[in-house]
N, C-alpha and C positions, 0 to 999 in steps of 0.2 A: 571478506565481508560476511557478517553473520545473518542469521534469519531475522533478528530484530531490526536490523537496518532496513530491510525491505519494507516491513510494515510501516516504518517511519518515513519512508520515501514519499508518502502522501501527506505528511505533516511537516512542511518545510521549517516550522518554528523550532523543532527540537535540536539542541546542539549536537554537533558531530561526536564529541567525546561521550555524551550520554548514549547515543545510538550504538556506538562501538562497544560500550560497556554492557548495555542491555541485550544487544545482539539481534534484532530484526524488525520489529514493527515499523508499509510500503507504505508514506509519501512523504509512507508514509513517511523526511525530517531534516536531514542535514544537507550539506553540499551535494550537488549532483555529481556523478562520475565525470572525470575530465573529458571523456570522449564525447559527451553530449554538447560540449561547447565548440567542437570542431566545425569549421565552416563548410566542409565538404559533405556533411550529413544532409541528405535531401529527403524530404517527406513528400510523398505523392500528393498532388494537389486535389482538393475535393471541391465539389460544386458549392459555391457560396450561397446558393438558394436552398440548400438542404437545411432541414430542421436540426437543432442541437443533437437530438437522438440519432438522426440519420448520419450526421457527421461523426458522432462517437462510434456508431456501428462500422462506418468505413475505416476509422482509425484502428479499431480492434481487428478488422479483417486484414488490414495491412500488417499489424503487429503479429498476427498468427502466421502470415506468409513469410515475413522477413527473417532471414537467417544471418544477416550481418549484425553483430552485437551493437556497433555504433549507430547504425541506422535505426535499429529497433529501439535503442535508448532514446533517440530523438522522437520517435513515434510515442513511446511510453510517456515522455515528458509532455507531449501535446495532450495526451489523454488526461494526465494529471491537471493540466490547465483547465480542461473542460470540467473535470470533477470539482475544481475549486470555485466554480461559479454556481451558486445555488439558484440563481434566478430571482433572488430576493435581496434587495439592498440591505435590509435589516439583518437578515441572516448572515450575509457576507460580512457585515460590520462586526457582528458577534463573533464570527470565526476569526476575524483579525484581532479582536480583543483577546480571544482565547490564546491565539498564537503569541501575542505579546506577553500575556500572563505566564505562559509556559517558558518563554525566554527568560523571564525574570524570576522563575521558580516559584511563582504564586499559583501552585497547583489547585488549591481550593477555589480560587477565583476563576481559574480556567475551566474547572468543572462546572461552575455556575453558568458561565457564558455558554458552554456547550450544551448544558441541560436546557437552557432557554432556547438555543437554536433548534434543538431537537423538538421542543414543545411547539415552536412556531411552524416548523416544517418537518414533520416526522418522516416524510418520504425522501429526504435529502440524505443520501448514503454517506457523504463525506463527513457530516457532523458526527454520525455514529462511529465512523472509522477514526476520526480524530480523538473521540472520547475513548475508544478502545485502545488507541496508542497510549494515551495518558494513563489509563487504568493499568496498562501493562507496566509502564515505567514506575508507577506507584506500588507495584506488586499485587494489585487486585486482579489476579488472573481469571478468577471466575467471572467477575464483571466484564473484564476485557473480552473473554470468549463469548459472553452473551451479546455484547455489542457487535462483535465480528459476525456472529450468526445473523444479526439484523442487517448488517451491511450486505452480506451475501444474499439475503432474501431480496434486497432492493436492487443489487447489482452483482449477479453471480460471477461476472468477469473481473471483479475487483482484486487484482493481483496483490495489491498491498495488504488487503485484509487476509488473503490466503497465506501470505508470508508470515503475518502475525499469528495466524492459527498454527502454522508450522512451528513458530517459536514457542508457543505455549505447550504444544504437544511434545516438542523436544525436551522442554524443561520437566515435563512429567515423566519422561523416559519411555514414551510410547513410540517406538521407532516405526512400527507399521503404519500407524495413523499419520505420523509426521511425513513419511514417504508419500502417502496418498495426497496430503496437502500440497507437497511440492510437485507432484505429478499434475494436480489440478492447475497449479500455477503455470507449469510449463506447457500445458495444453493451450493456455491463453497467451503466454509470453515465452515462446520456445527458445529464443536467442539469449536469454539471460544466463550468463556464464556461471554466476555464483549459485543460482538455483539448480543449474545442471550439476555442479559439483556436489551440492548438498544431496541431491537425489541419487547420484551415482554412489556416493559414499555410503548412504543408508542402504541402497540396494545391495552393495557388496557386503556390508555388515550383516544384513539379514540372510543373504545367501550363505555366508560363512557360518552363521548360527544354525543353519539347517543341516550342515554337513557333519 
C-alpha cells in the first residue's frame, strides 16, 4: 500500500483503483483493510457521557498505546467515524454530495460542495482533508499541501493528512521531509505496518546516502 492510500483512508468515496494508482492520500478512500472486519477486534469502551472531544482524545490515546495492527486498525476506523461527523446536518450533507460526485468523477462539482462545506464550517478539519485528497488526485499538489496544513492546524493528530503530506513530499523527491512526515504519523499511529515500512525504507536509504 502506498502513501497516497493513507491520505485517502479518510475519504471513503475514492475508488480503490484510483487510490492504488495515486499512492496515499488517509481516509483518507477505498475499502478498509480486511483485518478491520474481524469480529475479534475489541476496542476499549469509553464513557458514554464524554463529550465528542473527550471521546476522540481517548481513542487517540488508545491508538498510541496499541501495538496490535488489527486492534489499532479498529481504533483508527472509529476515529474516522468521529471525523466524518461535522456536527452540522448541512455540512454532513454537502460532504455526502461531494463523495458521490467523486465516485462519479465529477470533480468540479465535488470541489464546489467541499468549498461550500468549508465556508459554512471552516473549523471542520475533515472538509479540508477531503479537498486536499481531491486536489492531490487532480494533480494540484500545491493546493493539496495548503489544505493539509490547514487540516493539521485544526487537528495535529490527523494521520490521514500526514500520510498525504508524505505522498506529496515523496513525489517531490524530498526523502528527509518525507521521513519526518511518516515519523509524525507513527507517533500518532505506531502500529500501522505500511507506515513503518515506508519509514524504515527511507531511513535505510538516507543512511546509505550518508556513507
